[in-house]
FINU-155165 format. One record per residue (C-alpha): residue number from 1; residue in three letters; x, y negated, z. Coordinates in nm, 3 decimals. Example, Ala and Ser with C-alpha at 12.3 -4.5 7.8 and 13.67 -1.06 7.14 Angstrom:
1  ala  1.230  0.450  0.780;
2  ser  1.367  0.106  0.714;
//
This chain:
1  met  16.472  -13.936  6.809;
2  arg  16.505  -13.576  6.922;
3  asn  16.340  -13.294  6.734;
4  tyr  16.030  -13.157  6.903;
5  asp  16.184  -12.809  6.900;
6  asp  16.440  -12.944  7.148;
7  arg  16.154  -12.989  7.394;
8  ile  16.112  -12.611  7.429;
9  arg  16.320  -12.438  7.695;
10  arg  16.331  -12.096  7.852;
11  arg  16.360  -12.076  8.229;
12  asn  16.312  -11.752  8.421;
13  asp  16.214  -11.603  8.085;
14  gln  15.918  -11.841  8.048;
15  ala  15.866  -12.060  7.742;
16  leu  15.834  -12.414  7.876;
17  leu  15.715  -12.696  7.656;
18  tyr  15.752  -13.056  7.773;
19  gly  15.690  -13.404  7.638;
20  ile  15.369  -13.573  7.523;
21  his  15.394  -13.505  7.149;
22  pro  15.496  -13.135  7.166;
23  val  15.227  -13.048  7.421;
24  arg  14.956  -13.243  7.238;
25  glu  15.048  -13.077  6.907;
26  ala  15.045  -12.733  7.069;
27  leu  14.695  -12.798  7.205;
28  gln  14.565  -12.930  6.874;
29  ala  14.722  -12.656  6.660;
30  gly  14.621  -12.372  6.891;
31  arg  14.857  -12.129  6.719;
32  arg  15.020  -12.016  7.043;
33  pro  14.803  -12.046  7.355;
34  leu  14.914  -12.244  7.658;
35  gln  14.902  -12.061  7.988;
36  arg  14.873  -12.383  8.190;
37  val  14.961  -12.751  8.176;
38  ile  15.115  -12.957  8.457;
39  leu  15.051  -13.332  8.448;
40  glu  15.196  -13.613  8.654;
41  glu  14.949  -13.703  8.926;
42  asp  14.792  -14.048  8.963;
43  thr  14.900  -14.148  8.613;
44  arg  14.718  -14.411  8.410;
45  asn  14.896  -14.323  8.087;
46  pro  14.618  -14.290  7.823;
47  arg  14.821  -14.034  7.628;
48  leu  14.837  -13.808  7.933;
49  lys  14.465  -13.858  7.985;
50  glu  14.417  -13.744  7.624;
51  ile  14.617  -13.428  7.696;
52  glu  14.402  -13.362  8.003;
53  thr  14.089  -13.393  7.787;
54  leu  14.232  -13.157  7.523;
55  cys  14.313  -12.905  7.796;
56  arg  13.958  -12.916  7.931;
57  gln  13.817  -12.868  7.582;
58  ala  14.048  -12.574  7.514;
59  gly  13.993  -12.412  7.855;
60  val  14.359  -12.452  7.954;
61  pro  14.407  -12.482  8.334;
62  val  14.555  -12.816  8.446;
63  arg  14.758  -12.884  8.760;
64  phe  14.872  -13.223  8.888;
65  glu  15.214  -13.270  9.049;
66  lys  15.454  -13.545  9.150;
67  pro  15.729  -13.647  8.902;
68  asp  15.999  -13.463  9.101;
69  gln  15.808  -13.136  9.066;
70  leu  15.771  -13.191  8.691;
71  arg  16.146  -13.242  8.670;
72  arg  16.205  -12.917  8.857;
73  glu  15.957  -12.729  8.636;
74  ser  16.104  -12.858  8.309;
75  gly  16.469  -12.885  8.413;
76  thr  16.491  -13.237  8.268;
77  ile  16.400  -13.597  8.344;
78  his  16.264  -13.635  7.990;
79  his  15.934  -13.453  8.053;
80  gln  15.723  -13.771  7.994;
81  gly  15.478  -13.661  8.261;
82  val  15.373  -13.330  8.110;
83  val  15.500  -12.970  8.117;
84  ala  15.325  -12.670  7.962;
85  val  15.382  -12.296  7.998;
86  gln  15.315  -12.108  7.677;
87  ala  15.128  -11.779  7.685;
88  ala  15.313  -11.469  7.571;
89  gln  15.022  -11.341  7.363;
90  pro  14.705  -11.489  7.204;
91  tyr  14.372  -11.422  7.374;
92  glu  14.086  -11.229  7.216;
93  thr  13.720  -11.334  7.227;
94  tyr  13.422  -11.165  7.390;
95  ala  13.269  -11.098  7.049;
96  gly  13.597  -10.965  6.913;
97  ile  13.636  -10.711  7.194;
98  leu  13.280  -10.584  7.161;
99  ala  13.300  -10.564  6.782;
100  arg  13.596  -10.325  6.799;
101  ala  13.485  -10.127  7.105;
102  arg  13.426  -9.757  7.072;
103  lys  13.111  -9.580  7.189;
104  pro  13.071  -9.544  7.478;
105  ala  13.273  -9.860  7.540;
106  leu  13.506  -9.919  7.832;
107  val  13.623  -10.263  7.946;
108  leu  13.794  -10.399  8.256;
109  val  13.685  -10.717  8.435;
110  leu  13.951  -10.859  8.667;
111  asp  13.818  -11.090  8.937;
112  glu  14.097  -11.333  9.035;
113  ile  14.399  -11.102  9.018;
114  glu  14.681  -11.351  9.062;
115  asp  15.000  -11.144  9.046;
116  pro  15.145  -11.115  8.692;
117  gln  15.311  -10.787  8.795;
118  asn  14.973  -10.639  8.883;
119  leu  14.813  -10.768  8.564;
120  gly  15.095  -10.625  8.355;
121  ala  15.071  -10.287  8.527;
122  ile  14.693  -10.282  8.473;
123  leu  14.738  -10.359  8.104;
124  arg  14.986  -10.073  8.074;
125  thr  14.739  -9.829  8.228;
126  ala  14.452  -9.976  8.025;
127  asp  14.643  -9.909  7.704;
128  ala  14.717  -9.551  7.808;
129  ala  14.352  -9.490  7.903;
130  gly  14.210  -9.635  7.581;
131  val  14.037  -9.935  7.736;
132  asp  13.863  -10.145  7.469;
133  gly  13.935  -10.481  7.630;
134  val  14.017  -10.670  7.947;
135  phe  13.846  -10.986  8.072;
136  ile  14.024  -11.230  8.303;
137  pro  13.907  -11.565  8.444;
138  glu  14.090  -11.874  8.324;
139  arg  14.131  -12.013  8.678;
140  arg  14.286  -11.864  8.993;
141  ala  14.415  -11.565  8.798;
142  ala  14.730  -11.442  8.628;
143  gly  14.733  -11.481  8.251;
144  leu  14.933  -11.354  7.956;
145  ser  15.260  -11.501  8.071;
146  pro  15.609  -11.369  7.994;
147  gly  15.610  -11.214  8.344;
148  thr  15.292  -11.024  8.262;
149  ala  15.441  -10.914  7.930;
150  arg  15.750  -10.772  8.102;
151  ala  15.543  -10.582  8.360;
152  ser  15.319  -10.437  8.088;
153  ala  15.618  -10.267  7.918;
154  gly  15.486  -10.363  7.575;
155  ala  15.117  -10.284  7.639;
156  ile  15.032  -10.655  7.617;
157  gln  15.072  -10.620  7.242;
158  his  14.809  -10.346  7.220;
159  val  14.535  -10.438  7.469;
160  ala  14.278  -10.704  7.379;
161  val  14.251  -10.962  7.660;
162  ala  13.988  -11.236  7.672;
163  gln  13.979  -11.535  7.907;
164  ile  13.637  -11.622  8.043;
165  val  13.507  -11.914  8.250;
166  asn  13.263  -11.737  8.483;
167  val  13.293  -11.371  8.587;
168  ala  12.936  -11.343  8.715;
169  gln  12.797  -11.476  8.386;
170  leu  13.022  -11.240  8.193;
171  leu  12.869  -10.944  8.377;
172  glu  12.521  -11.064  8.288;
173  asp  12.624  -11.085  7.923;
174  leu  12.775  -10.736  7.933;
175  lys  12.454  -10.596  8.081;
176  lys  12.258  -10.746  7.792;
177  asp  12.497  -10.573  7.555;
178  gly  12.432  -10.232  7.710;
179  phe  12.706  -10.202  7.974;
180  trp  12.671  -10.059  8.323;
181  ile  12.877  -10.257  8.573;
182  val  13.084  -10.061  8.826;
183  gly  13.276  -10.248  9.096;
184  leu  13.554  -10.102  9.306;
185  asp  13.492  -10.191  9.672;
186  pro  13.643  -10.029  9.986;
187  lys  13.309  -10.050  10.172;
188  ala  13.101  -9.881  9.902;
189  lys  12.899  -9.570  9.989;
190  lys  12.973  -9.387  9.664;
191  leu  13.312  -9.229  9.597;
192  trp  13.479  -9.313  9.266;
193  his  13.409  -8.970  9.113;
194  glu  13.038  -8.975  9.204;
195  val  12.959  -9.242  8.943;
196  asp  12.838  -9.140  8.596;
197  tyr  13.080  -9.295  8.345;
198  leu  12.931  -9.147  8.029;
199  gln  12.762  -9.474  7.928;
200  ser  12.935  -9.798  7.827;
201  ile  13.115  -9.915  8.142;
202  ala  13.259  -10.242  8.265;
203  leu  13.490  -10.165  8.558;
204  val  13.536  -10.462  8.794;
205  leu  13.854  -10.491  8.999;
206  gly  13.900  -10.757  9.265;
207  gly  14.193  -10.976  9.367;
208  glu  14.485  -10.859  9.576;
209  glu  14.374  -11.011  9.906;
210  lys  13.995  -11.052  9.899;
211  gly  13.877  -10.789  9.652;
212  ile  13.566  -10.855  9.446;
213  arg  13.396  -11.181  9.540;
214  his  13.048  -11.159  9.691;
215  leu  12.867  -11.322  9.396;
216  val  13.044  -11.089  9.152;
217  lys  12.968  -10.788  9.370;
218  glu  12.598  -10.870  9.355;
219  lys  12.608  -10.843  8.975;
220  cys  12.740  -10.485  8.985;
221  asp  12.503  -10.195  8.917;
222  phe  12.718  -9.960  9.126;
223  leu  12.994  -9.997  9.382;
224  ala  13.246  -9.719  9.437;
225  arg  13.543  -9.667  9.665;
226  leu  13.863  -9.470  9.683;
227  pro  13.908  -9.286  10.017;
228  met  14.207  -9.390  10.227;
229  gln  14.354  -9.126  10.461;
230  gly  14.657  -9.317  10.591;
231  gly  14.718  -9.638  10.780;
232  val  14.704  -9.866  10.474;
233  ala  14.364  -10.024  10.413;
234  ser  14.368  -10.015  10.033;
235  leu  14.568  -9.919  9.726;
236  asn  14.746  -10.166  9.504;
237  val  14.489  -10.283  9.248;
238  ser  14.689  -10.149  8.953;
239  val  14.712  -9.805  9.115;
240  ala  14.338  -9.808  9.193;
241  ala  14.267  -9.900  8.832;
242  gly  14.464  -9.598  8.713;
243  val  14.279  -9.356  8.942;
244  val  13.936  -9.468  8.824;
245  leu  14.028  -9.500  8.456;
246  tyr  14.151  -9.142  8.444;
247  glu  13.835  -9.021  8.616;
248  ile  13.645  -9.193  8.336;
249  leu  13.862  -9.012  8.082;
250  arg  13.801  -8.681  8.259;
251  gln  13.424  -8.724  8.252;
252  arg  13.424  -8.834  7.890;
253  ala  13.643  -8.546  7.771;
254  ser  13.329  -8.341  7.707;
255  leu  13.208  -8.605  7.462;
256  ser  13.505  -8.558  7.227;
257  pro  13.631  -8.249  7.045;
258  pro  13.959  -8.111  7.182;
259  asp  14.284  -8.225  7.022;
260  gly  14.386  -8.026  6.716;
//
């Protein structure tokens, strides 16, 4: 019988885990989070059903594919109907981020940003701007994958990131904890620098194609936009994040004594 460690491979710089026992043990131990799990579709194997249940309980996204796709994902025929992608970094909790946040606090809420390159770039800027934490949805969004880690240039190790189930509910919870919610939207009336950022702020950034979803937009206290003078309709979301975060730093500079 092969050692379970043999069931871990690296492909395209991702840590891939395959086989029923290794994936089940990873889910039960929880020491290194799983980014997602791919299961063989239309299976009646009770052990794979158990893994699906464990994924649901742990909030790990599950995708169903044909056996040929599982073979391509894992690079082997010995996948036993399950392949998992391990996360590059553990996730923080909502309570953990708020407990360590400075006053006034500053967090980012990313609404379905799917490109790991964009997420990594945002984390890099968030680290530089002193963001207290970043919230990302567990579905239809990039996570803390090796690709995100590379794009962050090491910032993934320094920025607290929490996965949440429902973005709209998260914003309600943040409001109860004293945050003002500011969403970046190209149709907003206010410009980005006309918002008062001196209170605790949750800055909401939308996905690459659709921006902030309508339900999430309704939960925002303010919407702001960045003016566009050229022929392109909007900035890359990571660039937009940097512009607004440094405006927040500029406004808050008066709250802190100068360096030295």
